[in-house]
C-alpha positions in Angstrom: 21.8 -9.5 4.8 18.7 -11.8 4.6 15.6 -10.2 6.1 15.2 -13.0 8.5 18.5 -11.9 10.0 17.2 -8.4 10.4 14.0 -9.6 12.1 16.3 -11.8 14.7 18.2 -8.7 15.5 15.1 -6.6 16.3 13.8 -9.2 18.4 11.6 -11.6 16.1 8.1 -11.7 17.7 7.6 -8.9 20.4 5.1 -6.2 21.5 5.3 -4.8 18.1 4.4 -7.9 16.2 1.4 -8.4 18.5 0.4 -4.8 17.9 0.4 -5.1 14.1 -1.8 -8.5 14.5 -4.3 -6.3 16.3 -4.4 -3.6 13.7 -4.7 -5.7 11.0 -7.2 -8.4 12.5 -9.8 -5.9 13.9 -10.4 -4.6 10.4 -10.5 -7.9 8.7 -13.6 -8.9 11.2 -15.8 -7.1 8.8 -14.7 -9.1 5.5 -16.9 -12.1 6.3 -20.1 -10.0 6.5 -19.3 -8.4 3.0 -18.6 -11.7 1.3 -21.6 -13.7 3.0 -23.9 -10.9 3.0 -25.7 -12.1 -0.6 -27.1 -15.2 1.6 -29.5 -12.5 3.4 -29.8 -9.5 1.3 -30.5 -11.7 -2.0 -32.6 -14.2 -0.2 -35.9 -15.0 -1.9 -38.9 -15.3 0.4 -42.0 -17.4 -0.2 -44.1 -15.3 -2.6 -47.2 -15.8 -4.9 -48.7 -13.6 -7.7 -50.8 -10.4 -6.6 -54.1 -11.7 -7.6 -56.3 -8.7 -6.2 -57.1 -7.8 -9.9 -59.4 -10.8 -10.0 -61.6 -9.9 -7.2 -63.8 -7.5 -9.3 -67.1 -8.2 -7.5 -65.6 -8.2 -3.9 -66.2 -11.8 -3.1 -62.8 -12.3 -2.0 -63.7 -10.5 1.3 -65.7 -13.4 2.4 -63.2 -16.0 1.7 -60.1 -17.0 3.9 -56.4 -16.3 2.7 -56.3 -20.3 1.9 -59.6 -19.9 -0.1 -58.3 -17.0 -2.0 -55.2 -18.9 -3.0 -57.2 -21.8 -3.9 -59.1 -20.1 -6.4 -56.5 -17.7 -7.6 -53.2 -19.4 -7.9 -52.6 -23.0 -9.6 -50.8 -25.6 -7.2 -47.8 -28.1 -7.9 -48.1 -31.9 -7.6 -47.0 -31.8 -3.9 -49.6 -29.2 -3.0 -47.6 -26.0 -2.9 -48.9 -23.0 -4.8 -47.1 -21.6 -7.8 -44.9 -18.5 -7.3 -44.9 -17.4 -10.9 -48.3 -18.3 -12.3 -52.0 -17.4 -11.7 -55.2 -18.3 -13.1 -56.6 -16.0 -15.7 -60.0 -15.7 -13.9 -61.1 -17.1 -10.3 -61.8 -20.9 -10.3 -64.4 -21.0 -7.5 -65.5 -24.3 -8.2 -62.1 -25.6 -6.7 -63.2 -24.8 -3.3 -65.3 -28.2 -3.6 -63.3 -30.1 -5.9 -59.5 -29.2 -6.2 -58.8 -32.5 -8.1 -59.1 -31.1 -11.4 -57.1 -28.1 -11.8 -54.2 -29.0 -14.2 -55.9 -28.0 -17.5 -57.2 -24.9 -16.4 -56.0 -21.5 -18.0 -52.9 -19.7 -16.5 -50.8 -16.7 -17.0 -47.6 -15.4 -15.6 -48.1 -12.7 -12.7 -49.9 -9.6 -14.1 -49.6 -7.2 -11.3 -46.4 -8.0 -9.3 -46.0 -10.3 -6.3 -46.8 -10.7 -2.8 -44.0 -11.5 -0.3 -43.9 -13.4 2.9 -42.2 -11.0 5.3 -42.2 -13.2 8.2 -38.3 -14.0 8.0 -37.2 -11.0 5.9 -38.7 -7.5 5.9 -37.1 -6.5 2.7 -34.6 -8.2 0.2 -33.5 -7.5 -3.2 -35.9 -9.6 -4.5 -38.8 -8.3 -2.8 -37.5 -4.6 -3.2 -37.2 -4.9 -7.2 -39.0 -7.9 -7.8 -36.1 -10.1 -8.8 -38.1 -13.4 -8.9 -39.3 -15.7 -11.6 -38.0 -14.5 -15.0 -35.4 -12.1 -13.0 -34.1 -14.7 -10.6 -30.8 -14.8 -12.4 -30.4 -11.1 -11.7 -30.8 -11.6 -8.1 -28.0 -14.5 -8.2 -26.1 -12.0 -10.3 -25.6 -9.6 -7.5 -23.1 -12.1 -5.6 -21.2 -12.5 -9.0 -21.1 -8.7 -9.3 -19.6 -8.2 -6.1 -17.2 -10.8 -6.4 -16.2 -9.4 -9.9 -15.2 -6.3 -8.1 -13.3 -8.3 -5.7 -11.5 -10.2 -8.6 -10.6 -6.7 -10.3 -9.4 -5.4 -7.1 -7.3 -8.2 -6.5 -5.4 -7.4 -9.6 -5.3 -3.8 -9.2 -4.2 -3.6 -5.5 -1.7 -6.4 -6.0 0.2 -4.4 -8.8 -0.2 -0.9 -7.2 0.7 -2.2 -3.7 4.2 -3.4 -5.1 4.9 -0.4 -6.8 3.7 2.3 -4.5 4.0 0.4 -1.0 1.7 -1.7 1.0 0.6 0.8 3.4 -0.7 3.6 1.1 -2.6 1.0 -0.8 -4.2 -0.4 2.3 -5.5 3.1 3.5 -7.1 3.6 0.0 -8.8 0.0 0.5 -10.1 1.2 3.8 -11.7 4.2 2.6 -13.1 3.2 -0.7 -14.4 0.0 0.9 -16.1 2.2 3.5 -17.6 4.8 1.2 -19.1 2.4 -1.5 -20.6 0.1 1.2 -22.3 3.0 2.9 -23.5 4.4 -0.5 -25.1 0.9 -1.5 -27.3 1.0 1.5 -29.0 3.7 0.1 -29.2 2.7 -3.5 -32.7 3.6 -5.6 -32.4 1.1 -8.1 -30.8 -2.2 -9.1 -28.2 -0.8 -11.4 -26.9 1.6 -8.7 -26.9 -1.2 -6.1 -24.8 -3.6 -8.6 -22.2 -0.7 -9.4 -21.9 0.3 -5.7 -21.3 -3.3 -4.6 -18.6 -3.8 -7.4 -16.5 -1.1 -6.1 -17.2 -2.1 -2.5 -15.7 -5.5 -3.6 -12.6 -3.8 -5.1 -11.9 -2.1 -1.8 -12.6 -5.1 0.4 -10.1 -7.4 -1.6 -7.2 -4.7 -1.0 -8.0 -5.1 2.8 -7.8 -8.5 2.5 -4.7 -9.2 0.4 -2.6 -6.5 1.7 -3.2 -7.0 5.4 -1.8 -10.6 4.7 1.5 -9.4 3.0 2.0 -7.0 5.7 2.0 -9.8 8.3 5.2 -10.9 6.8 7.3 -8.8 9.0 5.0 -8.2 11.9 6.4 -4.5 12.8 4.4 -1.8 13.8 4.2 1.5 15.6 2.3 0.5 18.9 -1.0 2.0 18.5 -3.3 -1.0 18.0 -6.6 1.0 17.1 -5.1 3.7 14.8 -4.8 2.3 11.3 -2.7 5.3 10.3 0.2 4.0 12.3 0.5 0.6 10.5 4.1 0.8 9.1 5.1 0.0 5.6 6.5 -3.6 4.7 10.1 -3.4 5.6 10.8 -6.1 3.1 9.4 -3.8 0.4 11.5 -0.9 1.6 14.6 -2.6 1.4 13.7 -4.3 -1.8 12.8 -0.8 -3.3 16.1 0.7 -2.1 14.3 2.8 0.5 16.9 1.8 3.3 16.4 4.8 5.6 12.9 4.1 6.0 13.4 0.7 6.4 16.2 1.4 9.1 13.7 3.9 10.8 11.0 1.0 11.3 13.4 -1.6 12.4 15.0 0.6 14.6 11.5 1.6 16.4 10.9 -2.2 16.5 14.1 -3.1 18.1 13.6 -0.3 20.6 10.0 -1.6 21.7 11.3 -5.1 21.9 14.2 -4.0 24.0 16.9 -5.3 21.3 18.4 -2.1 20.6 21.5 -2.7 18.3 22.7 -0.9 15.5 21.2 -1.9 12.1 23.1 -2.0 9.0 20.9 -2.5 6.2 22.6 -2.9 2.9 21.0 -2.0 -0.6 20.1 -5.2 -2.7 20.8 -3.6 -6.0 19.2 -6.8 -7.8 15.9 -5.8 -6.1 15.6 -2.3 -7.0 13.7 -2.7 -10.4 9.9 -2.7 -10.9 8.4 -6.2 -11.1 4.9 -6.7 -12.9 2.5 -9.7 -13.5 4.5 -10.6 -16.5 7.5 -11.6 -14.3 5.4 -14.4 -13.1 5.5 -16.1 -16.5 9.2 -15.3 -17.7 10.9 -18.1 -15.8 10.0 -21.6 -15.9 9.8 -22.6 -12.2 7.9 -19.4 -11.3 5.7 -19.9 -14.1 4.9 -23.4 -13.1 4.1 -22.0 -9.6 1.9 -19.3 -10.8 -0.4 -21.9 -12.8 -0.5 -24.3 -10.1 -1.2 -21.8 -7.2 -3.8 -20.0 -9.5 -5.7 -23.3 -10.2 -5.4 -24.2 -6.7 -6.8 -20.8 -5.4 -9.6 -21.3 -8.0 -10.5 -24.5 -6.6 -10.3 -23.5 -3.0 -12.8 -20.5 -3.5 -15.0 -21.9 -5.9 -15.6 -24.9 -3.3 -15.8 -22.7 -0.3 -18.4 -20.4 -1.7 -20.4 -22.8 -3.4 -20.9 -24.3 0.2 -21.2 -21.0 2.1 -23.9 -19.5 -0.5 -26.0 -22.8 -0.3 -27.7 -22.2 3.1 -31.1 -22.7 2.2 -30.9 -26.3 0.9 -31.2 -28.3 4.1 -34.6 -27.6 5.4 -33.1 -25.7 8.2 -33.8 -21.9 9.3 -31.4 -19.7 7.1 -30.1 -18.0 10.3 -29.2 -21.4 12.0 -27.6 -22.8 9.1 -25.5 -19.9 9.0 -24.6 -20.0 12.6 -23.5 -23.5 12.5 -21.4 -22.9 9.3 -20.0 -20.1 10.9 -19.4 -22.1 14.1 -17.5 -24.9 12.5 -14.7 -22.4 11.2 -13.5 -21.8 14.5 -12.3 -25.6 15.3 -11.4 -25.9 11.7 -8.8 -22.9 11.9 -7.4 -24.5 15.1 -7.0 -27.9 13.6 -5.5 -26.6 10.3 -2.9 -24.7 12.3 -2.0 -28.2 13.9 -1.9 -29.7 10.7 0.3 -27.0 9.2 3.0 -27.5 11.8 2.9 -31.3 12.0 2.1 -32.5 8.3 3.4 -29.3 6.4 1.9 -26.8 4.1 1.4 -29.1 0.9 0.0 -32.2 2.5 -2.5 -29.8 4.7 -3.5 -28.1 1.5 -4.1 -31.4 -0.5 -6.0 -33.3 2.5 -8.5 -30.5 3.2 -9.4 -29.9 -0.6 -9.8 -33.7 -1.0 -11.8 -34.1 2.3 -14.1 -31.2 1.1 -14.9 -33.0 -2.1 -15.5 -36.1 -0.5 -18.1 -34.5 1.9 -19.6 -32.9 -1.0 -19.9 -36.3 -2.7 -21.7 -37.9 0.5 -24.3 -35.0 0.4 -25.3 -35.9 -3.2 -25.6 -39.6 -2.1 -27.6 -39.0 1.1 -31.5 -38.4 0.3 -32.9 -35.0 1.3 -35.4 -36.6 3.7 -32.6 -37.4 5.8 -31.9 -33.9 6.8 -30.0 -34.6 10.0 -27.1 -36.5 8.5 -26.9 -34.7 5.5 -26.5 -31.6 7.1 -23.7 -32.8 9.6 -21.8 -34.0 6.6 -22.3 -30.5 4.8 -21.0 -28.7 8.0 -17.9 -31.1 8.1 -17.4 -30.3 4.4 -17.7 -26.5 5.3 -15.0 -27.0 8.1 -12.6 -28.4 5.5 -13.1 -25.8 2.9 -12.6 -23.1 5.6 -9.1 -24.9 6.6 -8.2 -25.0 3.0 -8.9 -21.4 2.6 -6.8 -20.8 5.7 -3.9 -22.8 4.5 -3.9 -21.4 1.0 -3.3 -18.0 2.3 -0.1 -18.8 4.2 1.1 -21.4 1.8 0.9 -18.8 -1.0 2.7 -16.1 0.7 5.4 -18.6 1.5 5.8 -19.7 -2.1 6.3 -16.5 -3.8 9.4 -14.4 -3.4 9.5 -11.1 -1.9 10.1 -8.9 -4.9 6.8 -10.2 -6.7 4.8 -11.7 -3.6 2.2 -9.2 -3.7 1.8 -9.7 -7.2 1.6 -13.4 -7.1 -1.0 -13.0 -4.3 -2.9 -10.8 -6.6 -2.8 -12.9 -9.3 -3.7 -15.8 -7.2 -6.7 -13.9 -5.7 -7.9 -12.8 -9.1 -8.2 -16.4 -10.1 -10.0 -17.3 -6.8 -12.5 -14.5 -7.4 -13.3 -15.8 -10.9 -14.4 -19.0 -9.3 -16.5 -17.3 -6.5 -18.0 -15.2 -9.3 -19.0 -18.4 -10.9 -20.1 -20.4 -7.7 -23.5 -18.4 -7.4 -24.4 -19.1 -11.0 -23.7 -22.6 -10.9 -26.6 -23.0 -8.5 -28.9 -22.1 -11.1 -27.7 -25.4 -13.1 -30.0 -27.4 -10.7 -32.7 -26.5 -12.8 -31.3 -28.8 -15.5 -30.1 -31.5 -13.1 -30.6 -31.1 -9.2 -27.4 -32.5 -8.2 -25.2 -30.9 -10.9 -24.0 -28.0 -8.9 -22.9 -30.4 -6.2 -21.0 -32.6 -8.8 -19.2 -29.7 -10.2 -18.1 -28.3 -6.7 -16.9 -32.0 -5.6 -14.9 -32.5 -8.9 -13.2 -29.2 -8.8 -12.2 -29.7 -5.1 -10.9 -32.9 -5.7 -8.9 -32.1 -9.0 -7.4 -28.9 -7.3 -6.3 -30.9 -4.5 -4.4 -33.5 -6.5 -2.9 -30.6 -8.5 -1.5 -29.1 -5.2 0.5 -32.0 -4.6 3.0 -30.4 -7.7 3.8 -27.6 -5.1 7.0 -27.6 -2.9 6.8 -27.8 0.8 7.7 -24.6 2.7 7.7 -25.8 6.3 10.6 -24.4 8.0 12.2 -23.2 4.6 13.7 -19.8 4.3 11.3 -17.5 2.3 12.6 -16.8 -0.9 13.3 -13.2 -1.5 14.1 -12.9 -5.2 13.2 -14.8 -8.4 16.6 -16.2 -8.6 15.9 -17.9 -5.2 12.9 -19.8 -6.7 14.7 -20.7 -9.9 17.9 -22.0 -8.1 16.0 -23.9 -5.5 16.5 -27.2 -7.6 20.0 -26.6 -8.5 21.0 -26.1 -4.7 19.2 -29.0 -3.5 21.0 -31.1 -5.8 24.3 -29.8 -5.1 23.5 -30.4 -1.5 22.6 -34.1 -1.9 25.7 -34.5 -4.3 27.8 -32.6 -1.3 26.3 -35.0 1.2 26.8 -38.0 -0.8 30.4 -37.1 -1.4 30.8 -36.4 2.6 29.5 -39.7 3.4 31.6 -41.6 0.9 34.9 -39.7 2.2 33.9 -40.4 5.9 33.5 -44.3 5.0 36.8 -44.3 3.1 38.5 -42.6 6.1 37.1 -45.1 8.5 38.0 -48.0 6.4 41.8 -46.7 6.3 41.9 -46.1 10.1 40.7 -49.7 10.5 43.4 -51.1 8.1 46.1 -49.0 9.7 45.1 -50.4 13.2 45.0 -53.9 11.9 48.5 -53.5 10.3 49.8 -52.1 13.7 
């Protein structure tokens, strides 16, 4: 008996299913806070060199702050003060004539920096002076976190297929909570980076395992107690643990008022353990792994390339983040409708390509036109969120049950490669300002076009074994042949009936 038939017997979607949605959604609320935390903790406030060492005679006490900066800090062509250089000695003549300051001797900051604390009281940059020559270390904190997410995707994807979804989900909750709290009390950059790495590992376990647990929507009805989240019935049946599967299915049937005698037959061909290597053993599954992996890379690379660039539109950081977050709500609603009307494949392709188009438009619009540029960027953020929402659902429907968690872990791992690279790509703007946007745009469009190679899964029975994936093509051919033969047979019979009537 197929798993869909078992779900139909126990009630399909009822109180148990609503309960499991609540129990899995509530903890996931914290995930975006971790993923986008770097926008705030790694923000670089306005800063300049600490020039207190230049005031050897106490003259600075008689000057205003603006005058102190003028005699101590060189200015750029646009009139802004340098963040990483200072004069080797005070240039008091600039108070009367500041037009000739380009050839004066300057040095790098000698005694640290002074930061503007009007927006942030403390950030990683101000805490450990991660500016100027150490600016890349500040950007690297996001890469380190998402590297942990990448490693966690591979580890938890494999372990949850081997030991079950529920135990690994509990491990993810505990580890993510522990390391995130410890990271808040870090006393050095190295300690903070290590703690963020392990936090990322735990966070990704919550992300990918909770998605897979929704495949059957069965739960012991205590919405706020994570302990009562049941094991995946698909996984229990696939691994020969029929008594446990029968127990949860029976409780689900009871809660949904569909008490029936369930007969769960053992599937002997599903008992063996599967690994990531099984993704590459057969041709159709190998193609599926390659295409979905690249698609996930493109989705994540583009999404976080946009999400982590909230300071390039001339708006307040908090306001930009609020607008970026607000657009995700209608984006999720629209992609839900699109998935039902257009199907999974065209929704995935369309959202990725439209994301790339929006990024291309922001490259063309001058920065002085901040309003239309911001509007297009927000629209692109909405499409990128829609593509991320779609790819999770689409991927879980593409992979067979026995290797679904491995497939999702593999794709999530490649996605985190893209996420890890995205913060560092922004450093390329020092080489050519539009280069990061050009890369984000190109990857989004290419990934969208590549997604056309994936099969449609809307209103299609989910595959449970690797054989289901490999034999899909042959089944379709047989159905087509059968349909053609049936049509021809029908036509012949109709003609014979007409001829017999004419003779009569």
